[in-house]
C-alpha positions as CSV (number, residue, x, y, z in Angstrom):
1,M,0.1,0.0,0.0
2,P,1.4,3.4,-1.1
3,E,2.5,5.3,2.0
4,G,2.2,8.9,3.1
5,H,5.5,9.8,1.1
6,T,3.7,8.5,-2.1
7,I,0.5,10.3,-1.8
8,R,2.3,13.6,-0.9
9,H,4.9,13.1,-4.2
10,L,1.7,12.4,-6.1
11,A,0.0,15.4,-4.9
12,T,2.9,17.8,-5.7
13,A,3.2,15.9,-9.1
14,H,-0.5,16.8,-9.9
15,S,-0.5,20.4,-8.5
16,Y,2.3,20.9,-11.2
17,G,0.7,19.5,-14.0
18,F,-2.9,20.6,-13.5
19,V,-3.8,23.4,-10.8
20,G,-4.7,26.5,-12.7
21,T,-5.9,24.6,-15.7
22,T,-9.2,23.2,-17.1
23,V,-9.2,19.7,-17.2
24,R,-11.3,16.9,-19.2
25,A,-12.3,14.2,-17.3
26,S,-13.7,10.8,-18.0
27,S,-14.1,7.2,-16.2
28,P,-13.3,4.7,-19.0
29,Q,-14.2,2.0,-16.5
30,G,-17.7,3.8,-15.8
31,R,-17.5,3.3,-11.9
32,F,-16.9,7.1,-11.6
33,A,-18.7,8.4,-14.7
34,E,-21.0,10.8,-12.6
35,G,-17.8,12.2,-10.7
36,A,-16.2,12.6,-13.8
37,H,-18.8,14.7,-15.3
38,L,-19.2,17.1,-12.5
39,I,-15.5,17.8,-12.8
40,D,-15.1,17.6,-16.8
41,G,-14.2,21.1,-18.3
42,R,-13.9,23.0,-14.9
43,Q,-10.6,24.2,-13.3
44,M,-8.6,22.4,-10.6
45,T,-7.9,24.7,-8.1
46,D,-5.7,22.6,-5.7
47,V,-4.3,19.3,-4.9
48,T,-3.9,18.5,-0.9
49,A,-2.8,15.6,0.7
50,H,-3.1,14.1,4.3
51,G,-1.4,10.7,5.1
52,K,-3.1,8.2,2.6
53,H,-5.7,10.7,1.5
54,L,-5.5,12.8,-1.5
55,F,-7.9,15.7,-2.6
56,M,-8.5,17.2,-5.9
57,H,-10.0,20.7,-5.4
58,F,-12.5,22.0,-8.1
59,D,-13.6,24.7,-5.8
60,D,-16.1,23.2,-3.5
61,D,-16.2,19.9,-5.3
62,I,-13.3,17.6,-4.2
63,V,-12.5,14.5,-5.6
64,H,-11.2,12.3,-2.7
65,I,-8.7,9.3,-3.5
66,H,-7.3,6.4,-1.3
67,L,-5.4,4.2,-3.3
68,G,-5.7,1.4,-0.9
69,L,-3.5,-1.6,-1.8
70,Y,-4.0,-1.7,-5.5
71,G,-4.4,1.7,-6.5
72,W,-2.2,4.0,-8.8
73,F,-1.7,6.6,-11.0
74,T,-0.2,6.8,-14.2
75,L,0.7,10.4,-15.0
76,R,2.5,11.1,-18.1
77,K,2.9,13.9,-21.1
78,N,-0.6,13.9,-22.9
79,K,-0.3,12.1,-26.0
80,S,-3.4,11.1,-27.0
81,I,-3.3,7.4,-25.5
82,E,-6.5,5.7,-25.4
83,P,-7.1,4.3,-21.9
84,K,-7.1,1.2,-20.7
85,D,-10.7,-0.2,-19.6
86,S,-9.6,-0.4,-16.0
87,V,-9.1,3.3,-15.3
88,R,-11.3,5.0,-12.8
89,L,-10.5,8.3,-13.7
90,R,-8.6,10.0,-16.2
91,I,-7.9,13.7,-16.1
92,A,-6.0,15.8,-18.9
93,N,-5.4,19.2,-20.4
94,D,-3.2,20.2,-23.2
95,E,0.0,19.1,-21.8
96,Y,-0.7,16.1,-19.3
97,M,-2.9,13.3,-18.4
98,S,-3.1,11.3,-15.5
99,D,-5.0,7.7,-15.1
100,L,-6.2,6.5,-11.9
101,S,-6.6,2.5,-11.6
102,G,-7.8,0.4,-8.7
103,P,-8.1,2.7,-6.0
104,T,-10.1,1.9,-2.6
105,A,-11.7,5.1,-2.9
106,C,-12.5,7.7,-5.5
107,E,-15.3,10.0,-4.6
108,I,-16.9,13.5,-4.7
109,F,-16.6,15.1,-1.5
110,T,-17.8,18.4,-0.2
111,L,-15.9,20.7,2.0
112,E,-17.5,19.5,5.1
113,Q,-16.9,15.8,4.1
114,M,-13.5,16.5,3.6
115,H,-12.8,18.3,6.8
116,N,-14.8,15.3,8.4
117,K,-12.3,12.7,6.7
118,L,-9.4,14.9,8.2
119,D,-10.9,15.2,11.6
120,K,-10.5,11.4,11.9
121,L,-6.7,11.1,10.9
122,G,-3.6,11.7,13.1
123,P,-1.1,14.3,12.6
124,D,0.9,13.7,9.1
125,P,4.4,14.1,9.7
126,I,4.9,15.4,6.2
127,K,3.2,18.6,7.2
128,E,4.9,21.7,8.9
129,D,1.9,22.6,11.1
130,A,1.7,18.7,12.5
131,D,1.0,18.3,16.1
132,W,3.0,15.5,17.5
133,K,1.5,16.0,20.9
134,Y,-2.0,14.7,19.5
135,A,-0.1,11.3,18.4
136,W,1.9,10.8,21.8
137,E,-1.1,11.4,24.0
138,S,-3.0,8.5,21.9
139,I,-0.2,6.2,22.2
140,H,1.1,6.7,25.7
141,K,-2.1,5.9,27.0
142,S,-2.8,2.9,24.8
143,N,-2.1,-0.7,25.6
144,R,-1.8,-1.9,22.3
145,P,1.6,-2.7,20.6
146,I,3.3,0.3,19.2
147,G,3.7,-1.4,16.2
148,V,0.2,-1.4,15.7
149,L,-0.5,2.2,16.8
150,L,1.8,3.4,14.3
151,M,-0.2,1.7,11.5
152,D,-3.1,3.4,13.0
153,Q,-4.4,6.4,10.9
154,S,-6.4,7.8,13.5
155,V,-2.9,7.9,15.7
156,V,-0.4,9.1,13.2
157,A,-1.4,9.6,9.2
158,G,0.6,8.3,6.7
159,I,2.9,5.5,8.1
160,G,2.3,2.2,6.6
161,N,4.3,-1.1,7.1
162,V,7.5,0.0,5.5
163,Y,7.9,3.1,7.5
164,R,6.8,1.2,10.8
165,A,9.3,-1.3,10.6
166,E,12.5,1.3,9.7
167,L,11.4,3.6,12.5
168,L,11.0,1.6,15.2
169,F,14.5,-0.2,14.2
170,L,16.0,3.1,13.8
171,S,14.5,4.0,17.7
172,G,15.5,0.7,18.9
173,V,12.1,0.0,20.0
174,D,10.4,-3.5,19.9
175,P,7.4,-3.4,18.0
176,F,5.5,-5.5,20.4
177,M,5.7,-3.0,23.2
178,P,2.8,-1.5,24.5
179,G,2.1,2.0,23.9
180,R,2.1,3.2,27.4
181,S,5.4,1.9,27.9
182,L,7.2,3.8,25.4
183,S,8.9,6.9,27.0
184,K,8.0,10.4,25.5
185,V,11.8,10.3,24.6
186,E,11.5,7.1,22.5
187,F,8.3,8.7,21.0
188,E,10.2,12.0,20.3
189,V,12.8,10.1,18.5
190,I,10.6,8.1,16.2
191,W,8.4,11.1,15.5
192,N,11.6,13.0,14.5
193,D,12.5,10.3,11.8
194,A,9.2,10.3,10.4
195,V,9.3,13.8,9.9
196,R,12.7,13.3,8.3
197,L,12.2,10.0,5.9
198,L,8.9,10.7,4.9
199,R,9.4,14.3,3.5
200,L,12.6,13.0,1.9
201,G,10.5,10.1,0.3
202,A,8.1,12.7,-0.8
203,V,10.7,14.3,-3.0
204,D,10.6,11.8,-5.6
205,G,8.3,8.9,-4.5
206,H,11.2,6.4,-2.9
207,I,11.7,5.2,0.6
208,R,15.2,5.8,1.8
209,T,15.8,4.8,5.3
210,V,19.1,3.3,5.3
211,A,22.4,5.6,6.0
212,E,25.2,5.3,3.4
213,E,27.4,3.6,5.2
214,H,25.2,0.5,5.9
215,L,24.7,0.0,2.5
216,E,26.3,-2.8,0.3
217,D,28.3,-1.7,-2.5
218,D,25.6,-2.8,-4.8
219,E,23.2,-1.2,-3.4
220,R,24.8,2.3,-3.1
221,V,25.2,2.1,-6.9
222,L,21.7,1.6,-7.2
223,M,20.8,4.4,-4.8
224,L,23.1,6.7,-6.7
225,H,20.8,6.1,-10.1
226,G,17.9,6.6,-8.0
227,K,16.6,3.1,-8.0
228,G,16.0,0.2,-5.4
229,Q,14.5,0.2,-2.0
230,N,16.6,-0.4,0.7
231,G,15.5,-1.1,4.7
232,Y,17.1,-2.1,7.6
233,V,14.7,-4.9,8.3
234,Y,11.7,-4.8,6.3
235,K,11.4,-7.9,3.8
236,R,14.9,-9.1,5.3
237,T,13.7,-11.9,7.4
238,G,16.6,-14.4,7.9
239,Q,19.1,-11.8,6.4
240,A,22.1,-10.4,8.8
241,C,21.2,-7.2,10.6
242,R,23.0,-4.1,9.0
243,L,24.4,-3.0,12.3
244,C,24.7,-6.5,14.7
245,R,24.6,-9.2,12.1
246,R,22.2,-11.5,14.1
247,P,19.2,-12.6,11.7
248,I,15.8,-10.3,11.1
249,M,12.9,-11.6,12.4
250,S,9.3,-11.6,11.2
251,D,6.0,-12.2,12.5
252,D,2.3,-11.5,12.2
253,L,1.1,-8.0,14.3
254,A,-2.7,-7.6,14.2
255,G,-2.7,-9.3,10.4
256,R,0.3,-7.4,8.9
257,T,3.9,-8.8,8.9
258,V,6.2,-7.1,11.3
259,Y,9.9,-7.1,10.8
260,W,12.7,-6.3,13.5
261,C,16.0,-7.4,15.2
262,Q,15.9,-9.0,18.5
263,K,19.0,-7.2,19.4
264,C,19.0,-3.9,18.3
265,Q,15.2,-3.5,19.4
266,K,14.6,-4.5,22.8
């Protein structure tokens, strides 16, 4: 599932390509035909994001998009390419076109509905005005594991399975630790890393969590070319920890696979 850095990157790209222009909108798949008709021929006035939610603004009419597990945008120069039948929404102007396929949600919101949605979400570390104290209040009074709490979008918006694993490794925190056992200092480390890494990822949509000195030579080459996704623990079950060389562990946690190092995370 795309995490918050991806959504912010997509918001930035669509803002650059479409805001201030009149767009043509259609729903080749047909499942968003009414919504596409409503925004067709209108000017896109803004694109905003919060966590994993993207909002395309057409004055008071807003397209709310949640990509879910399988959704994706294909954004390209406008070359009059015929859309696939699976495209839920196509928007285009004279220069760019963007095809949305497979989202969990693609719907028209009013301003009130958008604010109602935002009110249910926790702070987004990418945003300058994010209030980390709100997330801390939710975490330090909960018995749920911190590895579950970080994935709860009502606690912190935008963190998914990759960042969850990497942030906990960097802070040295066991993912199974109850939230109320986490110290405020430990949470501040997690939050500050989330701010740093999600903002870094939002630049080009790529996750980068590993310090260069901890990369293998081939990984370093790929990173220099903007390729590859390298982590400390995510999807590295059985491989040697980059720091202590112990094997990386994995297990189920609330229906999702969690990854951690038993020595580095206590």
